[in-house]
C-alpha positions in Angstrom: 0.0 0.0 0.0 2.9 2.4 0.9 4.6 1.6 -2.4 1.4 2.3 -4.3 0.8 5.6 -2.5 4.4 6.6 -3.2 4.0 5.7 -6.9 0.8 7.8 -7.1 2.7 10.8 -5.6 5.4 10.4 -8.2 2.9 10.2 -11.0 1.0 13.3 -9.7 4.3 15.2 -9.4 5.3 14.2 -12.9 1.9 15.4 -14.2 2.2 18.7 -12.5 5.7 19.3 -13.8 4.7 18.4 -17.3 1.6 20.6 -17.1 3.5 23.4 -15.5 6.6 23.4 -17.6 5.8 22.4 -21.2 8.8 22.7 -23.4 6.9 24.9 -25.8 6.9 27.6 -23.1 10.6 27.4 -22.6 12.4 29.1 -25.5 16.2 28.9 -25.2 18.0 32.2 -25.3 21.4 33.8 -24.9 21.3 37.5 -24.1 23.5 40.3 -22.8 21.8 43.1 -20.8 23.8 46.3 -20.3 23.1 47.7 -16.9 20.5 50.4 -17.0 19.7 51.1 -13.4 22.0 54.0 -12.6 20.4 57.1 -11.1 19.7 59.7 -13.8 21.9 62.3 -12.1 25.0 60.3 -12.9 26.1 60.6 -16.5 28.2 57.5 -16.5 28.4 54.3 -18.5 27.5 51.6 -15.9 28.7 48.1 -15.9 28.3 45.0 -13.7 27.4 41.3 -13.6 24.8 38.8 -12.6 26.0 36.5 -9.8 22.8 34.7 -8.9 19.9 33.4 -10.9 16.6 32.0 -9.5 13.7 30.4 -11.2 10.5 32.2 -10.3 7.2 30.2 -10.3 4.7 31.9 -8.0 1.4 30.8 -9.5 0.2 27.3 -10.2 0.6 26.3 -13.9 2.2 29.6 -14.7 6.0 30.3 -15.1 7.1 33.8 -14.2 10.6 33.9 -15.5 14.0 34.4 -13.9 15.2 36.7 -11.1 18.9 37.7 -11.1 21.0 39.5 -8.5 24.3 41.3 -9.2 26.6 44.2 -8.6 28.0 47.0 -10.7 29.6 50.4 -10.9 26.5 52.5 -11.3 27.7 56.0 -10.6 30.7 58.1 -11.4 33.5 58.1 -8.7 33.7 61.9 -9.0 30.0 62.0 -8.0 30.0 59.6 -5.1 32.5 57.9 -2.8 30.8 54.5 -3.0 30.0 54.0 -6.6 29.5 50.2 -6.6 25.8 49.2 -6.1 23.9 46.0 -5.9 20.9 45.4 -8.1 18.2 42.9 -9.1 16.7 42.2 -12.5 13.7 40.2 -13.7 13.4 38.6 -17.1 10.6 36.7 -18.8 10.7 33.2 -20.4 12.3 34.7 -23.5 15.1 36.3 -21.5 13.8 39.8 -22.1 14.2 42.1 -19.2 11.0 43.2 -17.3 12.7 45.5 -14.8 15.8 46.6 -12.8 15.8 47.3 -9.1 18.7 49.1 -7.4 19.5 48.7 -3.7 20.6 52.0 -2.3 19.3 55.4 -1.4 19.8 58.1 -4.0 19.8 60.8 -1.3 22.5 59.1 0.8 25.9 58.0 -0.4 26.1 54.7 1.3 27.8 51.6 -0.1 25.9 48.4 0.1 27.3 44.9 -0.6 25.9 41.5 -1.0 28.8 39.8 -2.6 32.6 39.7 -2.2 33.5 38.9 -5.8 35.9 37.4 -6.8 36.3 35.8 -3.4 32.6 35.3 -3.1 30.8 32.1 -3.9 29.4 32.1 -7.4 25.7 31.8 -6.6 26.1 32.6 -2.9 22.4 33.6 -2.2 19.9 30.9 -1.2 16.2 30.3 -1.7 14.9 29.1 1.7 12.2 26.6 2.8 9.3 28.9 2.1 10.5 30.2 -1.2 12.1 33.5 0.0 15.5 34.5 -1.1 17.9 35.0 1.8 21.3 36.7 1.8 23.6 38.8 4.0 23.7 42.6 3.4 26.5 44.9 4.4 26.4 48.7 4.5 29.4 50.9 5.2 29.9 54.6 5.7 32.7 57.2 5.4 34.2 56.2 8.8 34.4 52.6 7.5 32.0 51.3 10.2 30.1 48.4 8.8 26.6 47.0 9.6 25.8 43.5 8.6 22.2 42.3 8.1 20.4 39.1 7.4 17.9 39.9 4.7 14.9 38.2 3.2 13.7 39.1 -0.3 10.5 38.2 -2.3 10.2 37.1 -5.9 9.8 40.7 -7.0 13.1 41.7 -5.5 11.5 43.6 -2.6 13.4 43.4 0.8 10.9 41.9 3.3 13.1 42.1 6.4 16.5 43.2 7.5 18.0 41.7 10.7 21.1 43.4 12.0 23.6 40.9 13.3 26.9 42.9 13.5 27.8 46.5 14.0 31.4 46.2 15.2 34.5 47.5 13.4 35.5 43.9 12.7 35.5 42.9 9.1 32.8 40.4 8.2 33.1 39.9 4.4 30.4 37.4 3.7 30.7 35.3 0.6 27.4 33.5 0.8 24.9 31.7 2.9 23.1 28.4 3.2 20.1 27.3 5.1 20.4 24.5 7.7 17.1 22.7 7.0 17.5 20.6 10.2 16.5 23.6 12.3 15.7 26.4 9.8 18.8 28.4 10.7 21.4 30.0 8.4 25.1 29.5 8.0 27.0 32.5 6.8 30.6 32.1 5.4 33.4 34.2 4.1 36.4 36.1 5.4 36.7 37.7 8.8 39.1 40.2 10.5 38.8 41.1 14.1 39.2 44.8 15.0 42.9 44.5 15.6 43.4 42.8 12.3 41.5 45.6 10.6 43.7 48.2 12.2 46.9 46.3 11.3 45.8 45.3 7.7 46.3 41.7 8.7 45.1 38.8 6.5 41.6 37.6 7.2 40.6 34.0 8.2 37.7 31.9 6.9 34.6 31.9 9.2 31.3 30.2 9.8 28.6 32.1 11.5 25.3 30.4 12.6 22.3 32.7 12.8 18.7 32.1 13.7 15.9 33.5 11.5 16.0 36.8 13.5 19.7 37.3 12.9 20.8 36.3 16.4 24.2 34.6 16.6 24.1 30.9 17.7 27.8 30.3 17.3 30.8 31.8 15.4 34.0 30.0 14.3 37.2 31.1 12.5 39.8 28.8 10.9 43.5 29.6 11.1 45.8 29.6 8.1 42.9 30.1 5.7 42.0 33.2 3.8 38.3 33.1 2.7 35.6 30.5 2.5 33.6 30.5 -0.7 31.4 27.5 -0.3 29.8 25.6 2.6 27.8 22.3 2.5 25.8 20.6 5.2 27.3 17.2 5.9 25.2 14.1 6.3 26.5 13.6 9.9 25.3 17.1 10.9 28.6 18.9 10.5 29.8 21.1 7.6 32.2 20.9 4.6 34.0 24.2 4.2 35.7 25.1 0.9 38.2 27.9 1.2 41.5 29.3 -0.1 44.7 29.3 1.8 46.6 32.4 2.8 49.3 33.2 0.2 51.9 30.5 0.4 54.6 31.9 -1.8 55.2 33.5 -5.2 54.7 32.1 -8.7 55.5 33.2 -12.2 58.7 34.9 -11.2 57.0 36.8 -8.4 54.2 38.4 -10.4 51.5 36.5 -8.6 51.0 35.1 -5.1 50.2 31.4 -4.9 47.1 30.2 -3.0 45.7 26.7 -2.8 42.3 25.1 -2.3 41.6 23.9 1.3 38.8 21.6 2.4 37.8 21.6 6.1 35.4 19.2 7.7 33.7 20.4 10.9 31.3 19.0 13.5 27.8 20.4 13.9 29.1 23.2 16.1 31.6 24.3 13.5 34.6 22.9 15.3 37.3 21.7 12.9 37.8 18.0 12.6 40.2 17.7 9.7 41.5 19.5 6.6 43.3 18.9 3.4 45.2 21.3 1.1 45.1 20.7 -2.7 47.0 22.9 -5.2 49.4 23.1 -8.1 52.0 25.6 -9.2 50.0 28.8 -9.0 46.6 30.2 -7.9 43.2 29.7 -9.5 42.4 26.5 -7.6 38.7 26.2 -6.7 36.6 23.2 -5.8 33.3 22.2 -4.3 32.0 18.9 -2.9 29.1 16.5 -3.2 28.6 14.1 -0.3 27.0 10.9 -1.7 27.5 8.8 1.4 28.3 9.8 5.0 32.0 10.9 5.1 32.5 10.2 1.4 32.5 13.0 -1.1 33.1 13.8 -4.8 35.3 16.8 -5.4 34.6 19.0 -8.4 37.0 21.7 -9.4 40.0 23.2 -11.3 43.6 22.8 -10.4 46.8 24.3 -11.9 49.6 22.1 -13.2 52.8 21.6 -11.2 54.8 22.9 -14.2 53.9 26.1 -15.9 53.9 24.7 -19.4 52.2 27.5 -21.2 50.6 29.9 -18.8 50.9 31.0 -15.2 47.4 29.6 -14.4 47.4 26.7 -16.9 45.6 23.7 -15.5 42.7 21.3 -15.8 39.1 20.7 -14.6 38.7 17.5 -12.7 36.6 15.3 -10.3 38.0 13.0 -7.5 36.9 11.0 -4.5 37.8 12.0 -0.9 36.9 10.2 2.3 37.0 11.1 6.0 38.3 8.1 8.1 37.1 7.1 11.5 40.0 9.0 13.1 38.6 12.2 11.3 41.5 12.3 8.9 40.8 13.1 5.2 42.2 10.8 2.6 44.2 11.9 -0.4 42.3 12.3 -3.7 41.5 9.0 -5.4 39.9 8.1 -8.8 40.9 11.4 -10.2 39.3 12.1 -13.6 40.6 15.1 -15.7 38.4 16.7 -18.4 39.3 20.0 -19.9 42.8 21.4 -20.2 42.8 25.1 -19.5 45.3 27.9 -20.2 43.1 30.3 -18.4 39.7 29.8 -16.8 37.8 29.4 -13.6 35.5 26.7 -12.0 32.2 28.3 -11.0 29.6 25.7 -10.1 28.5 22.1 -10.2 25.0 20.7 -10.2 24.0 17.2 -9.0 21.0 16.2 -11.0 18.1 13.9 -9.9 19.1 11.2 -12.4 22.6 10.8 -10.8 24.4 12.8 -13.5 26.4 16.0 -12.9 27.2 19.3 -14.5 30.3 21.4 -14.2 30.2 25.1 -15.3 32.6 27.9 -15.5 34.8 29.7 -18.0 37.7 28.4 -20.0 40.1 29.4 -22.7 39.3 27.9 -26.1 42.1 29.3 -28.2 44.4 26.8 -29.8 46.8 29.5 -30.8 48.5 30.2 -27.5 51.5 32.4 -28.0 52.7 32.9 -24.5 51.5 34.8 -21.4 49.3 37.4 -23.0 45.6 37.2 -22.2 44.7 39.3 -25.1 45.3 36.3 -27.4 42.9 34.1 -25.6 39.2 33.6 -26.2 37.5 33.0 -22.9 34.1 31.4 -23.1 31.6 30.1 -20.6 31.2 26.3 -20.6 28.9 23.5 -19.4 30.4 20.0 -19.0 27.9 17.1 -18.6 29.0 14.0 -16.7 27.5 10.5 -16.3 26.9 8.9 -12.9 30.4 7.4 -13.3 31.7 11.0 -13.8 32.7 10.3 -17.5 32.1 13.2 -20.0 28.9 13.0 -21.9 29.2 16.4 -23.7 30.8 19.8 -23.3 29.7 23.0 -24.9 31.2 26.5 -24.7 29.1 29.7 -24.9 29.7 33.2 -26.1 27.7 36.2 -27.1 30.1 38.6 -28.7 32.2 36.9 -31.4 33.9 39.9 -33.0 37.6 39.5 -33.9 39.7 42.4 -32.7 41.6 44.5 -35.3 44.7 44.2 -33.3 44.6 41.0 -31.2 48.1 41.6 -29.9 46.8 44.8 -28.2 43.0 44.4 -27.9 41.6 41.0 -27.1 38.4 39.0 -27.6 35.4 39.5 -25.4 35.6 37.2 -22.4 32.5 35.4 -21.2 32.2 34.3 -17.5 29.6 32.0 -15.9 29.0 32.6 -12.2 25.8 30.6 -11.4 24.0 27.6 -13.0 20.6 26.2 -12.1 18.7 23.2 -13.6 15.3 24.1 -15.0 12.2 21.9 -14.6 12.1 21.2 -18.3 15.4 19.4 -18.1 17.5 22.3 -19.3 19.7 24.8 -17.5 20.0 28.5 -17.0 23.3 30.3 -16.4 24.2 33.9 -15.5 27.4 35.8 -15.3 29.0 38.7 -17.3 30.9 39.6 -20.4 34.1 41.7 -20.5 33.6 43.5 -23.8 36.5 44.6 -26.0 37.1 47.3 -28.6 35.0 45.7 -31.4 32.0 45.1 -29.1 29.1 47.6 -28.6 30.2 48.8 -25.2 34.0 48.7 -25.2 35.8 47.8 -21.9 32.5 47.5 -20.0 31.3 44.5 -18.1 27.8 43.4 -19.3 25.4 41.1 -17.3 24.8 37.9 -19.2 22.1 35.3 -18.9 21.4 32.3 -21.2 19.1 29.3 -21.2 19.8 25.9 -22.9 18.0 22.6 -23.3 19.0 19.3 -21.8 21.7 18.8 -24.4 23.2 22.3 -23.8 21.7 23.7 -27.0 20.3 27.3 -27.3 18.3 26.0 -30.2 17.4 22.3 -30.3 19.7 20.1 -32.5 23.2 21.5 -32.0 24.3 18.1 -30.7 23.7 16.6 -34.2 26.1 18.9 -36.1 29.4 17.9 -34.3 30.2 21.2 -32.7 31.1 22.1 -29.1 31.1 25.9 -29.3 27.8 27.8 -29.2 28.1 31.4 -30.4 25.0 33.5 -30.2 24.3 37.2 -30.4 23.4 36.3 -34.0 19.9 35.0 -33.3 17.4 35.5 -36.1 20.2 36.1 -38.5 18.8 33.6 -41.1 15.6 34.1 -43.0 14.4 31.1 -45.1 12.2 31.5 -48.2 10.2 30.0 -49.6 9.2 27.9 -46.7 7.7 25.3 -47.4 10.1 24.7 -50.4 10.5 22.1 -53.1 13.8 22.1 -55.0 15.5 25.2 -53.9 15.6 27.2 -50.6 17.0 30.7 -50.2 18.8 31.8 -47.1 19.0 35.5 -46.3 21.6 36.5 -43.7 21.3 39.8 -41.9 24.3 40.6 -39.7 24.5 43.0 -36.8 26.4 46.2 -37.2 30.2 45.8 -37.4 29.9 42.0 -37.7 32.4 40.4 -40.1 31.8 36.7 -41.0 34.7 34.3 -41.2 35.6 32.8 -44.5 34.8 29.3 -43.3 31.0 28.8 -43.3 28.8 25.8 -44.0 25.1 24.8 -43.9 24.2 21.5 -42.3 20.6 20.1 -42.7 19.4 17.6 -40.1 16.2 15.5 -40.3 13.9 14.9 -37.4 15.7 11.7 -36.4 19.0 13.7 -36.0 20.6 12.4 -39.1 22.7 14.7 -41.3 21.2 14.7 -44.8 23.0 17.7 -46.5 26.2 19.7 -45.8 27.3 22.5 -48.1 30.1 25.1 -47.9 29.0 28.7 -48.4 30.7 32.1 -48.7 29.4 35.2 -46.9 30.4 38.7 -47.7 31.1 41.4 -45.1 28.0 43.3 -45.8 24.8 43.9 -44.0 23.0 41.1 -45.9 23.7 38.1 -48.0 21.4 35.7 -49.9 22.5 32.1 -50.5 20.7 29.5 -52.6 20.7 25.8 -51.4 19.6 22.9 -53.6 17.3 20.6 -51.6 15.9 18.5 -54.4 17.5 15.4 -53.0 15.5 15.6 -49.7 12.3 13.8 -49.1 9.2 15.6 -48.0 9.2 16.5 -44.3 10.5 18.9 -41.7 14.2 19.6 -41.3 16.5 21.8 -39.2 19.0 23.9 -41.0 22.2 24.9 -39.1 24.7 27.6 -39.9 28.2 26.5 -38.8 31.3 28.7 -38.9 34.8 27.6 -38.0 33.3 24.6 -36.2 31.1 26.8 -34.1 27.3 26.8 -34.1 25.8 30.2 -34.9 22.1 29.9 -35.9 19.4 27.6 -37.1 16.0 27.5 -38.7 13.2 25.1 -39.5 12.7 24.1 -43.1 9.7 22.3 -44.6 10.3 20.3 -47.8 7.2 19.5 -49.9 
């Protein structure tokens, strides 16, 4: 009877998910949104980034869209002392922005912080048990006194409550927060300096702070010889797994950079340290997070640098590995290490453990094969999603960009760099990511950071079918480039290409046509002129009647697609 009841619950849930999240209502998209929430009195080009994205579904059988939170430079430093501001933005199911909301007072020059990027956890806010978004909030004034709050926010970005939990001159730099569902309390983590450390400019230590729902401190712990915590996970035995960086442990690259390593600390339920392990390579850039699949047994997801700087100061690889805490509380060395992507430059941002036992890794990574030495301007940096099986073997990997302009002088001005900071699974089986783009000279807003959000399907495609054309790079910002006519067609179909301003197509372009079973039925090289529009004729007389997907591929990168009906 219990099994039957459980089965009925599963069936009902499956029906609700299907009814509530039909794929037809989930268009994939890839959009950059220049920040537009500066106060009108500031004549300044604002820039910033999205660091957190949440799926908003407040009404039964109706999907509201996505809610993003971020930070940016939203007023001119000549006009205000604290010119960095936090903001929220809401977009609909197409990725189009509905509104911006800024968190400060235009009459008072008071800085406000939610995040400690780049030390902060990518995706450091949390949606709690009753659907509210919870974070820490920090204000600071001209005398550098800080006030730290526990805040609750609704699905429209409105602050519902602010609970003051610290007013001292000590430095609480919160990176993020999790909810402890066992007692509905919150664990805040980040970097902390006591008042003496602040006065002496001493290095901070990682901390854990347990608060009740009113912002009252339950316990507070710091961890020596660490620098900042950027992720925390509730352990199955009631304790916590703390992911942090070490204090600088020496120089690398001839003294140009300080070397820090990844450190994993296991604590008991009161935050008391039980054990730790340090993992690192030649130079900085090591980050990792954990997934506990059995008590005291975890999978590590992250990026490490190589022991020898073969090509780049921060060259390394993305990996997963097993770790275990023994009965004497000691942590084992990494076992069953699996390496995936080599990386000249790049950063691990997030992992997602999916309900079917598979995993995602996301972040940004260099995709240039023409490395010429230490000069970041030569590198194309794209966001990526890597899908892994239950056994942690690679299923597919796709990289994502929005601006694809080639700089006139790559040795001086580089390519746009695309960074993913947060990834969430969507109930239709796809994924939504947010972050930012560092624009360069050939892009619409040179040298500004632009918030970026994109939605993909379960195969990582921004339009269905990219997995069939043998490409890994997804370049958008060219959506709706192709117009097909006539459609339906018989023997010949015409493709009209309308390019954005300043876009120059490469000299390696091809059209690939795929049938509904995912089989390639036609592939043809085409030449596109550097003009505002081109029209190409494709002979389709060899195709049987039916529906097909036509894909535009350039230099092994997917750019756009369109449906074609053959009569």
